[in-house]
C-alpha positions as CSV (number, residue, x, y, z in Angstrom):
1,X,-1.9,71.2,-96.1
2,X,-5.1,71.2,-96.8
3,X,-5.9,73.6,-99.8
4,X,-9.6,75.0,-100.9
5,X,-10.1,75.4,-104.5
6,X,-12.0,77.6,-106.4
7,X,-14.7,76.7,-109.3
8,X,-11.7,77.1,-111.8
9,X,-9.9,74.5,-110.3
10,X,-12.5,71.7,-110.0
11,X,-12.1,70.6,-113.5
12,X,-8.0,70.3,-113.2
13,X,-8.8,68.8,-109.7
14,X,-11.2,66.0,-111.1
15,X,-9.0,65.1,-114.2
16,X,-5.7,64.9,-112.1
17,X,-7.4,62.4,-110.0
18,X,-9.8,60.6,-112.0
19,X,-7.2,57.3,-112.0
20,X,-7.5,57.4,-108.4
21,X,-11.2,57.8,-108.0
22,X,-11.7,54.8,-110.5
23,X,-9.6,52.6,-108.4
24,X,-11.4,54.0,-105.0
25,X,-15.3,53.3,-106.5
26,X,-14.2,49.6,-107.6
27,X,-12.4,48.4,-103.9
28,X,-15.0,49.7,-101.2
29,X,-18.1,47.9,-103.4
30,X,-17.0,44.7,-102.4
31,X,-16.5,45.3,-98.5
32,X,-20.2,44.6,-96.9
33,X,-19.6,46.5,-94.2
34,X,-18.9,49.7,-95.3
35,X,-21.7,51.8,-95.7
36,X,-22.9,53.5,-99.3
37,X,-22.4,56.9,-97.6
38,X,-19.2,56.0,-96.4
39,X,-18.0,55.0,-99.4
40,X,-19.1,57.7,-101.4
41,X,-17.7,59.9,-99.3
42,X,-14.0,58.6,-99.3
43,X,-14.1,58.3,-102.8
44,X,-15.0,62.0,-103.2
45,X,-12.2,62.5,-100.8
46,X,-10.2,60.4,-103.0
47,X,-11.0,62.1,-106.2
48,X,-10.3,65.6,-104.7
49,X,-6.8,64.4,-103.6
50,X,-5.4,67.1,-101.2
51,X,-8.0,69.8,-102.4
52,X,-11.0,70.5,-100.6
53,X,-14.4,71.1,-102.9
54,X,-17.0,73.7,-101.4
55,X,-20.2,72.2,-101.7
56,X,-22.0,75.7,-103.1
57,X,-19.0,75.2,-106.2
58,X,-20.4,72.0,-107.2
59,X,-24.0,72.7,-106.8
60,X,-25.0,76.2,-105.8
61,X,-26.4,77.3,-102.4
62,X,-28.6,75.2,-100.8
63,X,-27.4,71.8,-102.9
64,X,-27.0,68.8,-100.9
65,X,-24.7,66.1,-102.1
66,X,-26.2,62.4,-102.8
67,X,-23.6,61.0,-100.4
68,X,-25.5,63.1,-97.7
69,X,-28.9,61.9,-98.5
70,X,-30.5,59.1,-96.8
71,X,-32.4,56.4,-99.1
72,X,-36.2,56.2,-97.8
73,X,-39.0,53.8,-98.7
74,X,-42.4,53.5,-96.9
75,X,-43.8,50.2,-96.5
76,X,-47.5,51.9,-96.3
77,X,-48.0,54.8,-98.2
78,X,-51.4,55.9,-97.3
79,X,-52.8,57.3,-94.5
80,X,-50.5,57.9,-91.5
81,X,-47.9,56.3,-93.9
82,X,-47.9,59.5,-96.0
83,X,-46.9,62.0,-93.3
84,X,-44.9,59.6,-91.8
85,X,-42.4,59.5,-95.0
86,X,-42.7,63.2,-95.9
87,X,-41.7,64.2,-92.5
88,X,-38.7,61.3,-92.9
89,X,-37.9,63.3,-96.3
90,X,-37.4,66.5,-94.7
91,X,-38.9,68.8,-97.1
92,X,-36.4,66.5,-99.5
93,X,-33.2,66.9,-97.9
94,X,-33.4,63.2,-97.9
95,X,-34.7,61.1,-100.9
96,X,-37.5,58.7,-100.9
97,X,-36.6,56.1,-103.7
98,X,-40.0,53.4,-103.0
99,X,-43.3,53.3,-102.0
100,X,-44.6,49.8,-100.7
101,X,-48.9,49.7,-100.6
102,X,-51.1,47.1,-101.0
103,X,-53.9,49.2,-102.5
104,X,-52.4,52.6,-104.4
105,X,-55.8,53.4,-105.5
106,X,-56.7,54.9,-101.8
107,X,-54.4,57.9,-100.0
108,X,-51.2,56.5,-101.2
109,X,-52.3,57.8,-104.4
110,X,-51.5,61.0,-102.9
111,X,-48.2,60.0,-101.6
112,X,-47.0,58.9,-105.0
113,X,-47.7,62.4,-106.6
114,X,-45.4,63.6,-103.3
115,X,-42.6,61.5,-104.8
116,X,-43.2,60.9,-108.6
117,X,-39.5,59.4,-108.9
118,X,-40.1,56.4,-106.4
119,X,-40.3,53.0,-107.5
120,X,-43.6,51.2,-106.5
121,X,-44.0,48.1,-104.7
122,X,-46.9,45.9,-103.2
123,X,-44.8,43.3,-101.6
124,X,-42.2,45.1,-99.0
125,X,-40.5,41.6,-98.9
126,X,-39.8,42.0,-103.0
127,X,-39.0,45.9,-102.7
128,X,-36.0,45.3,-99.9
129,X,-34.9,42.5,-101.8
130,X,-34.6,43.9,-105.1
131,X,-33.4,47.5,-104.1
132,X,-30.4,46.7,-101.6
133,X,-29.6,50.2,-101.9
134,X,-32.5,51.4,-99.5
135,X,-31.0,52.8,-96.0
136,X,-33.8,52.9,-94.1
137,X,-37.5,52.4,-94.1
138,X,-41.0,53.7,-92.5
139,X,-43.5,51.0,-91.7
140,X,-47.2,52.6,-91.4
141,X,-49.4,49.3,-92.3
142,X,-52.4,47.7,-89.8
143,X,-50.5,46.5,-86.6
144,X,-50.6,42.8,-87.6
145,X,-47.6,43.4,-90.5
146,X,-45.5,45.7,-88.1
147,X,-43.5,42.9,-86.6
148,X,-42.6,41.0,-90.0
149,X,-42.4,44.0,-91.8
150,X,-40.0,45.4,-89.4
151,X,-38.0,42.1,-88.9
152,X,-37.5,41.7,-92.2
153,X,-36.1,45.1,-92.8
154,X,-33.8,44.8,-89.8
155,X,-32.1,41.1,-91.1
156,X,-31.4,43.5,-94.4
157,X,-29.3,45.8,-92.3
158,X,-32.3,48.8,-93.0
159,X,-33.4,51.1,-89.9
160,X,-36.7,51.2,-89.4
161,X,-39.3,53.7,-88.2
162,X,-42.6,51.8,-87.2
163,X,-45.8,53.1,-86.5
164,X,-47.4,52.3,-82.8
165,X,-48.0,50.0,-81.6
166,X,-44.3,48.7,-82.1
167,X,-46.0,45.1,-82.5
168,X,-48.8,43.2,-82.7
169,X,-48.1,41.2,-79.9
170,X,-45.3,41.1,-76.8
171,X,-43.4,38.3,-78.4
172,X,-43.0,40.6,-81.4
173,X,-42.1,43.4,-79.2
174,X,-39.0,41.5,-77.3
175,X,-37.8,39.9,-80.9
176,X,-37.7,43.0,-82.6
177,X,-35.7,44.7,-79.5
178,X,-33.2,42.5,-79.5
179,X,-33.0,42.1,-83.1
180,X,-32.3,46.2,-83.7
181,X,-29.5,45.4,-81.0
182,X,-27.9,42.3,-82.8
183,X,-28.1,44.0,-86.6
184,X,-27.1,47.6,-84.8
185,X,-30.0,49.3,-86.7
186,X,-31.4,52.8,-85.5
187,X,-35.1,52.3,-84.4
188,X,-38.2,54.7,-83.5
189,X,-41.8,54.0,-82.5
190,X,-44.0,56.3,-84.3
191,X,-45.7,58.0,-80.7
192,X,-44.6,61.3,-81.9
193,X,-45.9,63.1,-78.8
194,X,-42.5,61.6,-77.3
195,X,-40.7,64.3,-78.8
196,X,-43.1,67.1,-77.4
197,X,-40.9,69.5,-75.6
198,X,-43.6,70.0,-73.4
199,X,-42.9,66.3,-72.0
200,X,-39.7,67.7,-70.4
201,X,-41.9,69.7,-67.7
202,X,-43.5,66.9,-66.9
203,X,-40.4,64.9,-66.1
204,X,-39.4,67.9,-64.7
205,X,-42.0,67.8,-61.7
206,X,-41.2,63.9,-60.9
207,X,-37.7,64.7,-61.1
208,X,-37.7,67.2,-58.5
209,X,-40.4,65.7,-56.3
210,X,-43.3,68.2,-57.1
211,X,-45.9,65.6,-56.2
212,X,-43.8,63.1,-54.1
213,X,-44.3,59.4,-54.6
214,X,-46.8,58.1,-57.4
215,X,-49.0,55.5,-56.0
216,X,-51.6,55.6,-58.8
217,X,-52.1,56.6,-62.1
218,X,-55.2,56.9,-64.1
219,X,-55.6,56.7,-67.9
220,X,-58.8,56.8,-70.1
221,X,-59.8,57.4,-73.5
222,X,-62.8,57.9,-75.5
223,X,-62.0,55.2,-78.2
224,X,-62.9,52.9,-79.8
225,X,-64.4,55.6,-82.5
226,X,-64.3,51.9,-85.2
227,X,-66.8,49.0,-84.9
228,X,-66.0,46.5,-82.4
229,X,-67.1,44.3,-79.7
230,X,-69.8,42.6,-82.4
231,X,-69.8,40.0,-85.0
232,X,-66.8,39.9,-87.3
233,X,-68.2,40.9,-91.0
234,X,-68.7,37.9,-93.2
235,X,-66.5,37.1,-96.3
236,X,-67.6,38.4,-99.6
237,X,-65.3,38.1,-102.2
238,X,-67.7,39.9,-104.5
239,X,-66.9,43.4,-102.6
240,X,-62.7,42.9,-102.7
241,X,-61.8,46.5,-104.8
242,X,-60.2,46.0,-107.8
243,X,-56.9,47.4,-107.2
244,X,-56.2,45.4,-103.4
245,X,-54.0,42.9,-103.1
246,X,-56.1,41.1,-100.3
247,X,-53.8,38.4,-99.8
248,X,-50.5,40.8,-99.4
249,X,-53.1,42.8,-97.0
250,X,-53.7,39.7,-94.9
251,X,-49.9,39.3,-94.8
252,X,-49.3,36.8,-91.6
253,X,-52.9,36.7,-90.6
254,X,-54.9,33.2,-91.5
255,X,-55.8,33.0,-94.9
256,X,-59.6,34.2,-95.7
257,X,-61.3,35.4,-98.4
258,X,-62.1,39.3,-98.6
259,X,-63.7,40.7,-95.5
260,X,-65.3,44.0,-96.4
261,X,-64.8,47.1,-94.7
262,X,-61.7,45.7,-92.8
263,X,-59.1,48.1,-95.1
264,X,-58.2,50.7,-94.9
265,X,-59.4,51.5,-91.4
266,X,-61.7,49.1,-89.2
267,X,-59.6,45.9,-89.2
268,X,-58.4,48.2,-85.6
269,X,-61.0,46.4,-83.4
270,X,-60.5,42.8,-84.7
271,X,-57.5,40.8,-83.0
272,X,-56.3,39.5,-86.1
273,X,-55.0,42.5,-87.4
274,X,-55.8,45.0,-84.5
275,X,-54.6,46.1,-81.0
276,X,-57.7,47.9,-80.3
277,X,-58.0,51.0,-78.3
278,X,-54.8,50.1,-76.5
279,X,-52.8,49.8,-79.3
280,X,-54.5,53.0,-81.0
281,X,-53.4,55.4,-78.3
282,X,-52.3,53.5,-75.3
283,X,-48.6,54.3,-76.6
284,X,-49.7,57.6,-76.4
285,X,-51.0,58.0,-73.0
286,X,-49.2,55.3,-71.0
287,X,-45.5,56.5,-72.8
288,X,-46.2,59.7,-70.0
289,X,-45.9,58.0,-67.1
290,X,-44.2,55.0,-68.2
291,X,-41.3,57.0,-68.8
292,X,-41.3,60.1,-66.7
293,X,-41.5,57.3,-63.9
294,X,-39.1,54.8,-65.1
295,X,-41.1,51.9,-65.1
296,X,-40.7,49.1,-66.7
297,X,-42.6,45.6,-67.0
298,X,-45.9,45.2,-64.8
299,X,-46.1,42.3,-62.2
300,X,-49.8,41.4,-63.0
301,X,-52.9,42.3,-64.9
302,X,-56.9,41.7,-65.0
303,X,-59.4,43.3,-66.5
304,X,-63.3,44.1,-67.1
305,X,-65.0,44.5,-70.3
306,X,-68.4,46.0,-71.1
307,X,-70.7,43.3,-72.9
308,X,-72.8,42.5,-75.5
309,X,-75.6,39.8,-73.9
310,X,-76.1,36.7,-75.9
311,X,-79.1,35.2,-76.2
312,X,-78.3,33.1,-73.5
313,X,-78.3,36.3,-71.3
314,X,-74.7,35.9,-70.5
315,X,-72.5,38.7,-70.0
316,X,-70.2,37.9,-73.4
317,X,-68.7,39.6,-75.9
318,X,-67.0,38.5,-79.8
319,X,-63.7,36.5,-78.5
320,X,-62.5,37.9,-82.4
321,X,-63.0,41.2,-81.4
322,X,-61.9,43.9,-79.1
323,X,-64.7,44.8,-76.7
324,X,-66.9,48.1,-76.5
325,X,-65.0,49.3,-73.6
326,X,-63.1,48.0,-70.7
327,X,-61.3,48.6,-67.9
328,X,-57.2,47.0,-66.9
329,X,-55.4,47.2,-63.6
330,X,-51.7,46.9,-63.6
331,X,-49.3,46.8,-60.9
332,X,-45.4,48.1,-61.2
333,X,-42.5,47.6,-58.8
334,X,-40.7,50.8,-57.2
335,X,-38.3,52.1,-59.4
336,X,-35.5,54.8,-59.3
337,X,-37.8,57.8,-60.1
338,X,-40.7,56.5,-58.2
339,X,-39.5,54.4,-54.9
340,X,-42.9,52.9,-54.6
341,X,-45.3,50.4,-55.5
342,X,-47.5,51.6,-58.5
343,X,-51.1,51.0,-59.0
344,X,-51.8,51.4,-63.0
345,X,-55.5,51.8,-64.3
346,X,-56.3,52.1,-68.2
347,X,-60.5,53.1,-69.1
348,X,-61.3,52.7,-72.3
349,X,-64.9,53.1,-74.6
350,X,-66.2,56.8,-72.8
351,X,-65.0,55.7,-69.3
352,X,-63.2,57.9,-67.0
353,X,-62.3,58.2,-63.5
354,X,-64.1,60.5,-60.9
355,X,-62.6,64.4,-60.7
356,X,-59.9,64.6,-58.0
357,X,-61.3,66.6,-55.3
358,X,-57.9,69.0,-55.9
359,X,-58.6,70.1,-59.0
360,X,-61.2,72.4,-59.7
361,X,-64.6,71.4,-60.7
362,X,-64.6,73.7,-64.3
363,X,-61.3,72.5,-65.0
364,X,-61.0,69.7,-67.4
365,X,-59.4,66.7,-66.7
366,X,-56.9,65.2,-68.8
367,X,-57.2,66.8,-72.4
368,X,-59.9,69.0,-73.8
369,X,-63.4,68.1,-72.4
370,X,-61.7,65.5,-70.5
371,X,-62.1,62.8,-73.5
372,X,-58.4,61.5,-73.5
373,X,-56.1,62.0,-70.3
374,X,-53.8,60.7,-67.4
375,X,-53.5,61.7,-63.8
376,X,-50.8,60.8,-62.1
377,X,-51.7,61.1,-58.4
378,X,-48.5,61.8,-55.5
379,X,-48.7,62.3,-52.1
380,X,-48.1,66.2,-52.5
381,X,-50.4,66.7,-55.8
382,X,-51.4,65.3,-59.1
383,X,-50.1,66.2,-62.5
384,X,-53.2,65.8,-65.3
385,X,-52.1,65.7,-68.9
386,X,-53.8,64.2,-72.3
387,X,-53.4,62.3,-75.5
388,X,-49.6,62.3,-76.3
389,X,-49.8,62.5,-79.4
390,X,-50.0,65.1,-82.5
391,X,-52.6,67.6,-80.8
392,X,-51.3,70.1,-78.1
393,X,-49.8,68.5,-74.9
394,X,-51.5,70.4,-72.0
395,X,-50.2,69.4,-68.6
396,X,-51.0,70.9,-65.4
397,X,-49.4,70.7,-61.9
398,X,-52.0,70.6,-59.1
399,X,-50.6,70.9,-55.8
400,X,-52.1,69.9,-52.4
401,X,-52.0,73.7,-51.1
402,X,-53.9,75.0,-54.0
403,X,-51.0,75.9,-56.6
404,X,-51.6,75.3,-59.9
405,X,-48.6,75.3,-62.6
406,X,-49.2,74.8,-66.7
407,X,-45.9,75.3,-68.5
408,X,-46.1,77.3,-71.9
409,X,-44.3,75.8,-75.2
410,X,-41.0,77.1,-75.9
411,X,-40.9,79.7,-78.7
412,X,-39.1,78.5,-82.1
413,X,-39.3,76.5,-84.8
414,X,-42.5,74.3,-85.1
415,X,-41.5,71.2,-86.9
416,X,-44.2,68.7,-88.3
417,X,-44.8,66.0,-85.1
418,X,-42.3,67.7,-82.9
419,X,-39.6,66.2,-85.2
420,X,-40.0,62.8,-84.2
421,X,-39.3,61.3,-87.7
422,X,-36.3,64.0,-88.6
423,X,-34.7,63.1,-85.5
424,X,-34.6,59.4,-86.6
425,X,-33.1,60.2,-90.0
426,X,-30.5,62.3,-88.4
427,X,-29.4,59.6,-86.1
428,X,-29.6,56.7,-89.0
429,X,-27.0,59.3,-90.6
430,X,-25.0,59.5,-87.4
431,X,-25.1,55.5,-86.9
432,X,-26.1,53.0,-84.2
433,X,-23.6,54.2,-81.5
434,X,-23.7,57.9,-81.9
435,X,-25.1,60.5,-79.4
436,X,-28.2,61.1,-81.6
437,X,-29.4,57.8,-81.9
438,X,-29.0,57.3,-78.1
439,X,-31.4,60.6,-77.5
440,X,-34.2,59.2,-79.8
441,X,-37.3,59.6,-77.5
442,X,-38.7,56.1,-78.7
443,X,-35.5,53.7,-79.8
444,X,-36.6,50.2,-79.5
445,X,-34.5,49.9,-76.4
446,X,-37.5,52.0,-74.7
447,X,-40.4,51.8,-77.3
448,X,-40.0,47.5,-76.6
449,X,-40.7,47.4,-73.2
450,X,-43.4,50.2,-73.2
451,X,-45.1,48.5,-75.8
452,X,-45.2,45.0,-74.1
453,X,-46.8,47.1,-71.3
454,X,-49.8,48.2,-73.7
455,X,-50.0,45.3,-75.3
456,X,-50.4,43.1,-71.7
457,X,-53.7,44.8,-71.3
458,X,-54.8,43.2,-74.4
459,X,-53.6,39.8,-73.3
460,X,-55.7,40.6,-70.2
461,X,-58.4,41.1,-72.2
462,X,-58.4,38.1,-74.5
463,X,-57.7,35.7,-71.2
464,X,-60.9,37.0,-69.8
465,X,-62.9,35.3,-72.7
466,X,-61.1,31.9,-72.1
467,X,-63.4,28.9,-71.5
468,X,-63.2,25.4,-70.6
469,X,-65.8,22.3,-70.5
470,X,-66.7,21.0,-67.6
471,X,-67.7,17.6,-66.2
472,X,-71.6,18.4,-67.7
473,X,-70.1,19.9,-71.0
474,X,-71.4,23.6,-69.6
475,X,-68.3,26.1,-70.8
476,X,-67.0,27.9,-67.6
477,X,-65.0,31.0,-68.0
478,X,-61.7,30.5,-66.1
479,X,-59.6,33.5,-67.3
480,X,-61.7,36.0,-65.3
481,X,-59.0,36.3,-62.5
482,X,-55.7,38.7,-61.8
483,X,-53.0,37.4,-63.9
484,X,-49.4,36.9,-62.5
485,X,-46.7,38.2,-65.3
486,X,-42.9,37.1,-65.3
487,X,-41.8,39.7,-67.7
488,X,-38.3,38.8,-68.0
489,X,-39.5,35.3,-69.3
490,X,-42.7,36.9,-71.3
491,X,-44.9,34.4,-69.6
492,X,-48.3,34.2,-67.2
493,X,-47.5,31.9,-64.5
494,X,-50.7,31.3,-63.1
495,X,-52.7,30.6,-66.3
496,X,-50.9,28.7,-69.1
497,X,-54.0,28.9,-71.5
498,X,-53.6,32.4,-71.4
499,X,-49.8,32.4,-72.8
500,X,-51.4,31.3,-76.0
501,X,-51.4,35.6,-76.8
502,X,-48.0,36.4,-76.1
503,X,-47.1,35.4,-79.4
504,X,-49.3,34.3,-82.5
505,X,-49.6,31.6,-85.4
506,X,-47.9,33.0,-88.4
507,X,-48.9,32.0,-92.1
508,X,-46.0,30.4,-94.0
509,X,-44.0,33.2,-95.8
510,X,-44.8,35.4,-92.8
511,X,-42.7,34.3,-90.3
512,X,-40.6,36.5,-87.7
């Protein structure tokens, strides 16, 4: 029979069992399949013999045993990386043991102050190989490093939280989804709005058939809000900040001398490093219909882009970077949640759809000022909502009979970013097969296919600029067509040249 002891019994209990404890602490260390937390928990049980030591006796009220703490590290500690690792630490409930960044002189310096005991690294490969005790990592780098960093971590058994988009290209998304299953690690993509409780109202409207079958979805954004569509800045090594490790910043991208103004933010508009407006907010906006309608891979994609006129007056834009504006059309087959074929249109650069007749003219569509939004257009009405990130979600239901329904966010404790990082941490501690992991809103099983859909739009944009020489030596565009997509095999079936954008070339040492 188990007996609970008091503080006066602790010393006798521990002395009595110290021999057994030492034996316990040596044997499980050799078993690679036992986690650090399981090992310490079993060791503590053996040390106590048939006694249970109350946690408040050992450490006082609020004490968190080291065996119950997740050991966290951040890959990318500045900007969004700071809030990701802070939220994952759950106000000190978990322990941040390492921070990795290529430049600690910028916003990452504040993160160092947040976690003064954490060891600092510039190269995540060195960090993960040296600090094998790390349990889980947050990855908040430029897009082109997401895939290599997540792959490197998962191969070493680390749980991963990766900022959106999950990867830089479609092939990476497929590989990471498969790797998460292979290595049985807990994963989450950083589209935090997926954990917003109001999203359940949108799901409820769909599941109850409030708007009937949805044949059309329109999505738009005011992005980009960074330079793109023009010429890439020229390299200038003399301008490189002294504290920036440019080689590590490049990661898998081709080696080049320092290019001014890409770090820390303007990389988004250039294909070697970023994924444009789609990569920035597509995983927030497209997530809403993709999730609630149960979509999978699109069947095709086509696009049109805004033009920067060249000297030859040929509508064109710099193929190294994303266009200043674009429209993309994707089609999806019927699903269990939406038994009809669906057309999804994406618009960026300030382009937006016309105001639907059943929505009053003085109402915003989507979010505030109609700057970003989603319209899910069904037989019986329209669901209008906005960017699904940290900003307030404002879903509204407009029915053909003139009625309007607006849900109210439930009362209660408001967690940072809807607890998106904390829920991931809880799942890491519960394990790969736990209900906590299965309950995550953006584990790679979901986030992988959704990210592939987002990046399918970029594949269409990049293919749009493909050219070939004709018999007279002149260049002709041949990518300006509807691209047919084989989602299961990740291939364009009607334009072989477009498949070069499904993946990328990796610099040696940075391969997945």
